[in-house]
C-alpha positions as a printed Julia matrix, in Angstrom:
321×3 Matrix{Float64}:
 -25.3    14.22    1.07
 -23.67   11.18    3.07
 -26.94    9.16    2.33
 -26.53    9.66   -1.32
 -22.88    8.56   -1.49
 -22.39    6.26    1.56
 -24.23    3.5     3.49
 -22.95    3.13    7.13
 -23.65   -0.04    9.1
 -21.45    1.04   11.95
 -19.34    4.12   12.78
 -16.23    3.02   14.66
 -13.64    5.43   15.83
 -10.81    5.42   13.4
  -7.29    7.09   13.16
  -5.77    5.77    9.9
  -6.91    3.97    6.57
  -5.24    1.64    4.2
  -6.96    1.55    0.71
  -6.54   -0.48   -2.36
  -8.59   -1.56   -5.63
  -9.09   -4.87   -7.23
  -7.95   -5.63  -10.9
  -6.94   -1.8   -11.41
  -4.17   -0.49  -13.77
  -1.68   -0.16  -11.14
  -1.94   -3.59   -9.35
   1.24   -5.29  -10.31
   1.84   -8.46   -8.35
  -1.74   -7.91   -6.95
  -0.54   -5.31   -4.2
  -3.49   -2.9    -4.4
  -6.14   -5.57   -4.49
  -4.36   -8.25   -2.53
  -2.67   -6.44    0.47
  -5.82   -4.94    1.79
  -7.73   -8.24    1.4
  -4.87  -10.15    3.41
  -5.29   -7.7     6.0
  -9.19   -8.07    5.91
  -8.78  -11.84    6.11
  -6.11  -11.82    8.83
  -7.93   -9.3    11.17
 -11.36  -10.79   10.66
 -12.42   -7.12    9.73
 -16.1    -6.63    9.44
 -17.67   -4.21    6.87
 -18.95   -1.1     8.35
 -19.68    1.03    5.35
 -19.79    1.08    1.65
 -20.4     3.44   -1.25
 -23.93    3.85   -2.15
 -26.01    2.97   -5.16
 -25.29    6.34   -6.68
 -21.68    5.51   -7.04
 -22.45    2.18   -8.73
 -24.68    3.52  -11.4
 -22.62    6.73  -12.1
 -19.06    5.66  -11.96
 -19.17    2.42  -14.01
 -20.48    0.93  -17.27
 -22.81   -2.01  -17.31
 -20.42   -3.86  -19.94
 -17.82   -3.5   -22.39
 -18.13   -5.41  -25.67
 -15.84   -8.35  -25.87
 -14.85   -8.44  -22.16
 -17.54  -11.0   -21.14
 -18.13  -10.21  -17.54
 -15.12   -8.49  -16.54
 -16.65   -4.94  -16.32
 -20.1    -6.12  -15.44
 -21.38   -5.41  -11.84
 -22.2    -8.22   -9.43
 -25.29  -10.03   -9.05
 -26.75  -12.95   -7.08
 -29.79  -15.38   -7.06
 -31.13  -17.88   -4.74
 -33.4   -20.56   -6.53
 -34.23  -18.31   -9.3
 -34.96  -15.17   -7.28
 -32.65  -12.26   -6.96
 -30.99  -12.48   -3.48
 -29.25   -9.02   -3.69
 -29.5    -5.83   -5.87
 -26.99   -5.2    -8.63
 -23.9    -4.04   -6.95
 -20.32   -2.73   -7.22
 -18.02   -3.51   -4.17
 -16.55   -0.56   -2.6
 -16.43   -1.23    1.04
 -15.0     0.01    4.35
 -13.72   -2.53    7.07
 -12.9    -2.11   10.77
  -9.79   -3.99   11.66
  -9.72   -2.84   14.97
  -7.36   -0.5    17.09
  -8.7     2.57   15.05
  -7.57    0.98   11.64
  -9.96    1.12    8.58
  -9.35   -1.08    5.36
 -10.95    0.0     2.18
 -11.15   -2.53   -0.7
 -12.97   -1.0    -3.93
 -13.27   -1.25   -7.74
 -11.43    1.27   -9.75
 -14.13    3.83  -11.34
 -14.47    4.13  -15.04
 -16.54    7.49  -14.97
 -16.66   10.68  -12.76
 -13.59   10.71  -10.69
 -14.83   13.69   -8.76
 -18.04   11.99   -7.45
 -16.2     8.84   -6.54
 -13.34   11.11   -4.73
 -16.32   12.86   -2.97
 -17.43    9.65   -1.53
 -13.96    8.49   -0.64
 -13.47   11.66    1.21
 -16.63   11.72    2.9
 -16.01    8.5     4.36
 -12.74    9.63    5.74
 -14.41   12.59    7.32
 -17.44   10.5     8.94
 -15.13    7.88   10.26
 -12.62   10.53   11.62
  -9.73    9.01    9.72
  -6.56   11.32   10.23
  -4.08    9.62    7.68
  -5.02    7.5     4.64
  -2.53    5.47    2.35
  -3.49    3.99   -1.07
  -1.32    0.97   -1.86
  -0.52    0.35   -5.44
   2.32   -1.06   -7.64
   3.9    -1.42  -10.91
   6.17   -3.81  -12.79
   9.79   -3.37  -13.62
  13.08   -5.28  -13.98
  13.49   -5.25  -10.23
  16.09   -7.98   -8.73
  13.77  -10.25   -6.72
  16.38  -10.92   -4.14
  16.47   -7.23   -2.97
  13.86   -5.28   -1.01
  11.29   -3.67   -3.21
  11.63    0.14   -4.04
   8.77    2.12   -2.76
   7.67    5.5    -4.4
   5.54    8.05   -2.75
   3.27   10.99   -3.5
   1.31   12.85   -0.84
  -1.36   15.34   -0.67
   0.09   18.16    1.77
   3.34   19.91    1.83
   3.52   19.43    5.63
   3.45   15.47    5.23
   6.77   15.26    3.58
   9.12   15.51    6.47
   7.34   12.71    8.19
   7.22   10.41    5.13
  10.79   10.87    4.18
  11.82    8.92    7.3
  10.33    5.65    5.88
  12.56    4.75    3.05
  10.54    6.07    0.11
  11.59    7.86   -3.3
   9.36   10.93   -3.91
   7.95   10.39   -7.39
   8.08   13.03  -10.17
   5.82   11.11  -12.49
   4.26   13.16  -15.15
   6.5    16.07  -14.65
   8.24   15.82  -18.15
   5.45   14.5   -20.22
   1.69   13.98  -20.01
   1.08   10.96  -17.98
  -2.31    9.52  -16.69
  -2.69    9.15  -12.92
  -3.57    5.75  -11.09
  -6.67    6.05   -8.95
  -4.49    6.3    -5.94
  -2.62    9.17   -7.61
  -5.91   10.87   -8.74
  -7.27   10.78   -5.03
  -4.12   12.49   -3.88
  -4.31   15.08   -6.45
  -7.99   15.74   -5.68
  -7.1    16.18   -1.96
  -4.21   18.53   -2.76
  -6.4    20.81   -4.74
  -9.93   20.52   -3.39
  -9.77   18.82    0.07
  -6.51   20.27    1.89
  -8.27   19.1     5.26
  -7.51   15.51    4.07
  -3.83   13.92    4.59
  -3.51   11.08    1.89
  -0.44    9.49    0.51
   0.24    6.78   -2.09
   2.89    4.06   -1.74
   3.69    2.3    -5.06
   6.13   -0.83   -4.87
   8.18   -1.89   -8.0
   7.3    -5.7    -8.69
   9.75   -7.92  -10.37
   8.8    -8.67  -14.11
  11.1    -9.28  -16.98
  10.62   -9.32  -20.89
  11.32  -13.16  -21.07
   8.76  -16.05  -21.35
   8.99  -19.41  -19.55
   6.3   -22.09  -19.71
   4.1   -19.58  -21.95
   4.09  -16.83  -19.15
   6.09  -13.73  -18.68
   8.69  -14.1   -15.94
   7.87  -12.28  -12.86
   5.73  -12.42   -9.85
   1.86  -12.42  -10.22
   1.57  -12.04   -6.38
   4.45  -10.38   -4.45
   4.4   -11.05   -0.8
   7.7    -9.33   -0.53
   6.09   -5.99   -1.81
   3.23   -6.62    0.82
   5.99   -6.94    3.33
   8.07   -3.8     2.41
   4.95   -1.76    2.4
   3.42   -3.13    5.5
   6.71   -2.85    7.51
   6.76    0.91    6.57
   2.94    1.34    7.6
   3.47   -0.75   10.87
   6.07    1.99   12.1
   4.03    4.94   10.7
   0.5     4.03   11.65
   1.79    1.9    14.95
   0.19   -1.25   13.77
   0.25   -4.33   16.05
   0.98   -6.88   13.34
   3.53   -9.81   13.04
   4.97   -9.97    9.47
   7.39  -12.95   10.11
   5.27  -15.32    8.01
   4.7   -12.86    4.97
   8.36  -12.16    5.06
   9.06  -16.13    4.71
   6.59  -16.39    1.93
   8.05  -13.37    0.01
  11.54  -14.74    0.63
  10.66  -18.07   -0.87
   8.96  -16.55   -3.93
  11.76  -14.24   -4.65
  14.33  -17.19   -4.56
  12.24  -19.14   -7.04
  12.07  -16.14   -9.38
  15.92  -15.76   -8.99
  16.57  -19.32   -9.73
  14.37  -19.04  -12.84
  16.22  -15.91  -14.03
  19.76  -17.57  -13.36
  18.41  -20.6   -15.4
  17.23  -18.57  -18.47
  20.51  -16.22  -18.22
  22.75  -19.44  -18.19
  21.66  -20.06  -21.93
  20.92  -16.76  -23.07
  23.43  -14.09  -23.33
  20.84  -11.18  -24.13
  19.03  -12.36  -21.21
  22.07  -12.19  -19.03
  22.89   -8.65  -20.14
  19.44   -7.46  -19.36
  19.52   -9.03  -15.74
  22.75   -7.55  -14.99
  21.98   -4.14  -16.24
  18.71   -4.22  -14.26
  20.7    -5.1   -11.13
  23.36   -2.51  -11.64
  20.72    0.28  -12.41
  18.28   -0.68   -9.63
  18.36    1.83   -6.73
  16.09    1.08   -3.81
  15.79    3.4    -0.79
  16.69    1.13    2.08
  14.51    1.3     5.18
  15.35    0.06    8.47
  12.36   -0.35   10.76
  13.03    1.33   14.19
  13.12   -0.72   17.18
  10.42    0.25   19.86
  11.73    0.12   23.32
   9.47    0.16   26.39
   9.51    3.32   28.26
  11.23    1.6    31.27
  13.98    0.43   29.1
  14.39    3.6    27.29
  14.75    5.4    30.61
  17.3     3.0    31.82
  19.47    3.49   28.74
  19.03    7.3    28.89
  20.4     6.98   32.6
  23.2     4.88   31.47
  24.12    7.26   28.79
  23.98   10.33   31.02
  26.33    8.51   33.56
  28.75    7.95   30.93
  28.57   11.6    29.69
  28.82   13.12   33.29
  32.7    13.24   34.72
  33.48   11.81   38.18
  33.33   14.26   41.1
  37.04   14.35   42.3
  36.46   17.49   44.44
  37.1    15.66   47.81
  40.21   13.83   46.32
  43.63   15.43   47.17
  45.67   13.38   44.85
  48.88   11.59   45.47
  50.86   13.22   48.18
């Protein structure tokens, strides 16, 4: 079964996986496709496995009329000769320290088969926790931290996840709503793969119903969303990663967008009303990343606190005469 669904080049020991999909429905600000690619490039991660040809031929169309090559598979040639087979790119990368990165293409057909390949990779690599990173557009004030929503596959996971500044989504509860690929995998795990722990983090990326220079006003690539997801995962997965540069890039993007919004609002009362209402209604779940202390410093602080709590021993003191 593994050979039909997966091709392994290596089998590194793994403990967690961060997964995303290029150009998928829930990829506002390129979070789902861009964040895993950012980590792959940063870590120099190497490909260790990929979904097999059966996934490529079963889960996707060859083409959709009128979309040119947007839905076609990849192909390559060298001096007229095919240099690789027709392919879809659903690949697993080893980033070191037990971290696996997955970057794939959202399937069009047979989500059950695609999910089976995804879950099989998790089991074969020994992954204990998997997160699907996704995003959606909304009127979010760019100067504030991003709202991060969460769904998860097992009831036992909630107590841990609620420590990380997430809002638990009730998407689809009051009406029929289609799932994203990340949501679908969480749902499949919940009902058919209870041994798999997978959760989905979705960041709200700023986008407003205004047009400037012929384009809708918002963030096409949101590094603040990258940062706000990764600082949660850094703590949850114990990742050794410096996010200083990522935060600086996100702050600069958000500053520029804030200036654009203020410029539009200065001459458009309706725009001012929309921006102000969005700011008043926006309710992120704040997250303060815990500070990790060295064991020696932690013990020293504990000794100090214990000493402050214990009263002095006056048994040998007779007091004033």
